[in-house]
Backbone as JSON, one array per atom type, in Angstrom:
{
  "sequence": "MTAPQMTITPQTLAAFADAWNRHDLDALMSFMHDDCLFHAVAGPDLLGRTFSGRAEVSDGFKAAWTNFPDAAWLDGEHFVVGDRGVSECTFKGTKADGSRIEARMVDVFTFQDGKILVKNAYRKDRPALAA",
  "N": [[47.06, -0.39, -66.45], [50.41, -0.32, -65.41], [53.13, 2.05, -65.37], [56.31, 1.39, -66.9], [59.03, 0.43, -64.81], [61.85, 2.4, -64.18], [65.35, 1.73, -64.37], [68.02, 2.32, -62.24], [71.33, 3.1, -63.03], [74.99, 3.03, -63.09], [75.53, 5.0, -64.99], [73.31, 6.63, -64.78], [73.77, 7.77, -62.26], [76.11, 9.13, -62.89], [75.1, 11.03, -64.67], [73.48, 12.44, -62.9], [75.48, 13.5, -61.23], [76.71, 15.14, -63.11], [74.71, 17.04, -63.48], [74.83, 18.28, -60.98], [77.33, 19.56, -61.25], [76.74, 21.36, -63.27], [75.14, 22.99, -61.9], [72.38, 22.7, -62.02], [69.39, 22.79, -60.99], [66.75, 22.0, -61.71], [67.24, 19.77, -63.35], [68.52, 18.1, -61.47], [66.42, 17.63, -59.65], [64.75, 16.17, -61.25], [65.69, 13.62, -61.08], [64.92, 12.8, -58.59], [62.84, 11.07, -56.28], [59.34, 11.46, -55.45], [58.93, 11.3, -52.68], [61.37, 12.0, -51.53], [64.46, 12.12, -49.59], [67.13, 14.02, -48.26], [70.17, 13.83, -46.76], [72.31, 16.02, -45.56], [75.86, 16.93, -45.58], [76.56, 18.45, -43.37], [75.31, 19.62, -40.24], [73.06, 19.69, -37.36], [72.3, 17.16, -36.51], [72.56, 13.53, -36.11], [72.67, 12.54, -38.71], [73.61, 14.76, -40.06], [72.01, 17.34, -41.58], [68.66, 16.84, -42.26], [66.68, 16.97, -45.11], [63.41, 16.84, -46.2], [61.13, 15.63, -48.55], [60.17, 17.03, -51.76], [60.27, 19.92, -51.97], [61.81, 20.77, -49.72], [64.16, 19.27, -50.16], [65.01, 20.35, -52.59], [65.6, 22.97, -51.69], [67.69, 22.32, -49.95], [69.59, 21.31, -51.76], [70.07, 23.66, -53.26], [71.37, 25.17, -51.32], [73.98, 24.26, -51.35], [75.18, 25.62, -53.5], [74.79, 28.19, -52.68], [76.39, 28.36, -50.42], [78.83, 27.65, -51.53], [79.6, 29.05, -54.23], [81.13, 28.31, -56.46], [81.07, 25.57, -56.49], [82.13, 22.23, -57.16], [82.05, 18.86, -58.21], [84.22, 16.42, -58.62], [86.06, 13.93, -60.55], [84.41, 11.61, -60.46], [83.19, 8.4, -59.46], [80.98, 5.7, -59.85], [78.66, 3.4, -58.48], [76.27, 0.79, -58.57], [74.07, -1.4, -56.97], [71.44, -3.34, -57.04], [68.83, -1.83, -55.27], [70.42, 0.13, -54.22], [73.12, 2.53, -54.22], [76.33, 4.12, -54.84], [78.24, 7.07, -55.03], [81.42, 8.33, -55.52], [83.63, 11.07, -55.11], [85.67, 14.06, -55.6], [85.15, 16.89, -53.77], [85.17, 20.32, -54.42], [85.26, 23.69, -53.46], [84.67, 27.21, -52.86], [84.27, 29.31, -50.11], [82.39, 32.24, -48.98], [84.19, 33.79, -47.49], [86.53, 33.33, -48.75], [88.02, 31.09, -48.08], [88.83, 27.7, -48.88], [87.44, 24.51, -49.68], [88.54, 21.27, -50.2], [88.03, 18.06, -50.61], [87.63, 14.51, -50.36], [84.59, 12.8, -51.0], [81.51, 10.98, -50.43], [78.43, 9.86, -51.7], [75.7, 8.06, -50.6], [73.15, 6.19, -51.88], [69.65, 5.38, -51.93], [67.27, 3.78, -53.9], [64.03, 4.02, -55.42], [61.32, 3.02, -57.38], [62.68, 3.67, -59.75], [63.87, 6.1, -59.23], [65.8, 8.46, -57.23], [65.5, 7.93, -53.91], [66.67, 8.38, -51.4], [69.38, 10.46, -50.65], [72.34, 10.39, -49.18], [74.84, 12.16, -47.89], [78.37, 12.24, -47.37], [81.39, 13.7, -46.24], [84.92, 14.06, -46.1], [86.38, 15.41, -43.17], [88.18, 17.67, -43.56], [90.36, 20.36, -42.77], [89.61, 23.76, -43.75], [91.16, 25.25, -46.61], [93.51, 27.91, -46.89], [92.52, 31.21, -47.92]],
  "CA": [[48.43, -0.77, -66.76], [51.38, 0.53, -64.71], [54.26, 2.5, -66.17], [57.51, 0.57, -66.67], [59.94, 0.96, -63.79], [63.18, 2.74, -64.68], [66.44, 1.13, -63.63], [69.15, 3.21, -61.98], [72.62, 2.52, -63.42], [76.09, 3.96, -62.84], [75.41, 6.12, -65.93], [72.31, 7.52, -64.19], [74.45, 8.54, -61.21], [77.05, 10.04, -63.57], [74.28, 12.14, -65.18], [73.1, 13.19, -61.7], [76.69, 14.25, -60.86], [76.89, 16.18, -64.13], [73.74, 18.1, -63.17], [75.41, 19.04, -59.86], [78.41, 20.42, -61.75], [76.12, 22.42, -64.06], [74.29, 23.75, -60.96], [71.09, 22.62, -62.7], [68.46, 22.3, -59.98], [65.63, 21.29, -62.34], [67.73, 18.45, -63.76], [68.72, 17.3, -60.26], [65.15, 17.21, -59.07], [64.12, 15.17, -62.13], [66.17, 12.3, -60.64], [64.49, 12.54, -57.23], [61.52, 10.5, -56.0], [58.44, 12.42, -54.8], [59.08, 11.19, -51.23], [62.82, 11.99, -51.33], [65.17, 12.62, -48.42], [68.53, 14.4, -48.47], [70.93, 14.01, -45.53], [73.45, 16.86, -45.93], [77.11, 16.62, -44.88], [76.69, 19.22, -42.13], [74.06, 19.92, -39.54], [73.06, 19.41, -35.94], [71.82, 15.82, -36.19], [73.42, 12.39, -36.41], [72.79, 12.46, -40.18], [73.83, 16.11, -40.59], [70.69, 17.96, -41.62], [67.78, 16.11, -43.16], [65.67, 17.68, -45.9], [62.39, 15.84, -46.49], [60.17, 16.04, -49.57], [60.77, 17.71, -52.92], [60.55, 21.34, -51.73], [62.95, 20.88, -48.8], [65.37, 18.73, -50.82], [65.41, 21.38, -53.54], [66.24, 24.02, -50.9], [68.96, 21.78, -49.47], [70.52, 21.28, -52.88], [70.43, 25.05, -53.57], [72.29, 25.65, -50.28], [75.36, 23.93, -51.75], [75.69, 26.68, -54.37], [74.78, 29.42, -51.89], [77.58, 28.3, -49.56], [80.01, 27.47, -52.38], [79.14, 29.4, -55.58], [81.92, 27.62, -57.49], [81.1, 24.15, -56.12], [82.35, 21.24, -58.22], [82.2, 17.48, -57.76], [85.13, 15.97, -59.67], [86.64, 12.58, -60.51], [83.37, 10.72, -59.96], [83.06, 6.96, -59.71], [79.61, 5.4, -59.47], [78.37, 1.98, -58.35], [74.87, 0.48, -58.27], [73.76, -2.79, -56.69], [70.03, -3.41, -56.67], [68.2, -0.54, -54.97], [71.4, 0.98, -53.52], [74.21, 3.01, -55.06], [77.36, 4.97, -54.23], [79.06, 7.93, -55.88], [82.62, 8.86, -54.87], [84.2, 12.16, -55.89], [86.36, 15.1, -54.86], [84.4, 18.13, -53.7], [85.95, 21.55, -54.35], [84.42, 24.87, -53.42], [85.18, 28.38, -52.15], [83.28, 30.0, -49.27], [82.36, 33.7, -49.13], [85.38, 34.39, -46.88], [87.68, 32.99, -49.58], [88.6, 29.8, -47.73], [88.46, 26.67, -49.85], [87.31, 23.11, -49.28], [88.88, 20.25, -51.2], [88.01, 16.82, -49.84], [86.91, 13.38, -50.95], [83.27, 12.6, -50.43], [80.71, 9.86, -50.9], [76.98, 9.87, -51.57], [75.09, 6.74, -50.55], [71.8, 6.35, -52.4], [68.61, 4.35, -51.96], [66.4, 4.02, -55.04], [62.68, 3.45, -55.43], [60.55, 3.35, -58.59], [63.55, 4.25, -60.76], [64.28, 7.45, -58.83], [66.57, 8.52, -55.99], [64.64, 8.14, -52.74], [67.52, 8.94, -50.34], [70.76, 10.86, -50.94], [73.0, 10.56, -47.89], [76.16, 12.68, -48.27], [79.46, 12.21, -46.4], [82.61, 14.34, -46.75], [86.04, 14.09, -45.18], [86.4, 16.62, -42.35], [89.49, 18.28, -43.78], [90.3, 21.8, -42.51], [89.54, 24.64, -44.91], [92.42, 25.75, -47.12], [93.57, 29.37, -46.81], [92.0, 31.98, -49.05]],
  "C": [[49.37, 0.2, -66.06], [52.53, 0.89, -65.64], [55.47, 1.61, -65.9], [58.43, 1.25, -65.67], [61.32, 1.21, -64.4], [64.23, 2.07, -63.8], [67.55, 2.16, -63.47], [70.43, 2.45, -62.31], [73.74, 3.47, -63.01], [76.03, 5.18, -63.77], [74.36, 7.12, -65.44], [72.97, 8.4, -63.12], [75.47, 9.5, -61.8], [76.28, 11.25, -64.12], [73.81, 13.03, -64.03], [74.28, 14.07, -61.25], [76.94, 15.39, -61.84], [75.93, 17.35, -63.88], [74.21, 18.93, -61.97], [76.46, 20.01, -60.36], [77.9, 21.54, -62.64], [75.3, 23.37, -63.18], [72.87, 23.83, -61.52], [70.07, 21.97, -61.77], [67.3, 21.52, -60.6], [66.05, 19.88, -62.77], [67.93, 17.56, -62.54], [67.41, 16.76, -59.73], [64.43, 16.2, -59.96], [64.57, 13.75, -61.78], [65.55, 11.86, -59.32], [63.06, 12.0, -57.16], [60.64, 11.56, -55.32], [58.6, 12.44, -53.28], [60.55, 11.25, -50.8], [63.26, 12.57, -49.98], [66.59, 12.96, -48.84], [69.15, 14.63, -47.1], [72.22, 14.74, -45.91], [74.68, 16.51, -45.1], [77.23, 17.34, -43.55], [75.32, 19.47, -41.53], [74.1, 19.41, -38.12], [72.75, 17.96, -35.56], [72.83, 14.75, -36.55], [73.67, 12.26, -37.91], [73.05, 13.81, -40.81], [72.54, 16.89, -40.47], [69.86, 17.22, -42.65], [66.77, 17.05, -43.79], [64.69, 16.61, -46.39], [61.36, 16.38, -47.47], [60.82, 16.92, -50.62], [61.12, 19.17, -52.64], [61.75, 21.52, -50.82], [64.24, 20.38, -49.44], [65.89, 19.75, -51.83], [66.14, 22.52, -52.81], [67.6, 23.56, -50.39], [70.01, 21.72, -50.56], [71.0, 22.7, -53.22], [71.45, 25.59, -52.58], [73.75, 25.35, -50.63], [75.97, 25.05, -52.57], [75.66, 28.03, -53.67], [76.05, 29.49, -51.04], [78.88, 28.23, -50.35], [79.61, 27.78, -53.82], [79.88, 28.7, -56.71], [82.0, 26.11, -57.26], [81.28, 23.25, -57.33], [82.58, 19.88, -57.56], [82.95, 16.76, -58.87], [85.56, 14.52, -59.47], [85.64, 11.54, -60.0], [83.51, 9.28, -60.39], [81.72, 6.55, -59.13], [79.37, 3.89, -59.5], [76.9, 1.8, -58.01], [74.75, -1.03, -58.06], [72.31, -2.83, -56.21], [69.44, -2.03, -56.44], [69.11, 0.38, -54.17], [72.5, 1.4, -54.5], [75.14, 3.91, -54.28], [78.02, 5.79, -55.33], [80.2, 8.46, -55.02], [83.16, 9.97, -55.73], [85.06, 13.05, -54.99], [85.51, 16.35, -54.93], [85.38, 19.29, -53.6], [85.0, 22.73, -54.35], [85.05, 25.97, -52.58], [84.05, 29.05, -51.4], [83.37, 31.51, -49.5], [83.6, 34.37, -48.55], [86.66, 34.07, -47.65], [88.35, 31.68, -49.23], [88.03, 28.73, -48.66], [88.36, 25.3, -49.18], [87.72, 22.26, -50.47], [89.01, 18.95, -50.44], [87.25, 15.75, -50.6], [85.57, 13.24, -50.25], [82.57, 11.41, -51.08], [79.24, 10.2, -50.73], [76.53, 8.41, -51.57], [73.61, 6.92, -50.89], [70.93, 5.13, -52.11], [67.65, 4.74, -53.07], [65.02, 3.4, -54.83], [61.98, 3.93, -56.7], [61.41, 4.05, -59.65], [64.02, 5.66, -60.48], [65.13, 7.36, -57.56], [65.61, 8.86, -54.85], [65.43, 8.83, -51.63], [68.89, 9.24, -50.91], [71.39, 11.2, -49.61], [74.46, 10.91, -48.17], [77.13, 12.65, -47.09], [80.68, 12.87, -47.02], [83.68, 14.29, -45.68], [86.07, 15.43, -44.45], [87.79, 17.24, -42.38], [89.38, 19.78, -43.48], [90.28, 22.6, -43.81], [90.95, 25.08, -45.31], [92.38, 27.28, -47.11], [93.06, 30.03, -48.09], [93.11, 32.33, -50.02]]
}
């Protein structure tokens, strides 16, 4: 007998966003599929930087708090249609040099087996605000 498949809902994505705001890596990874991918907002490739598999994705998620210790994802709105979903929010964070980022962003998700298989992040390319 196979385990029942979980359904991703907008409330699931809201809980995922809440885990980001708590900087709770264990909670975040509980939402992720074993074969997960994370395409970060920045990096050398067409999709930014791709993190593949649970260990790399975990490292990629941690980098958000390393680069922006006060990172927050605010004013979230979440949509799910079938095996795809979108979260829209405002990202706010301060870099080590004191400059600040405040920009709208979107995560585009692909789901499999009731988990997040792909998290593809996009953020407006707004110049940093003065320290």
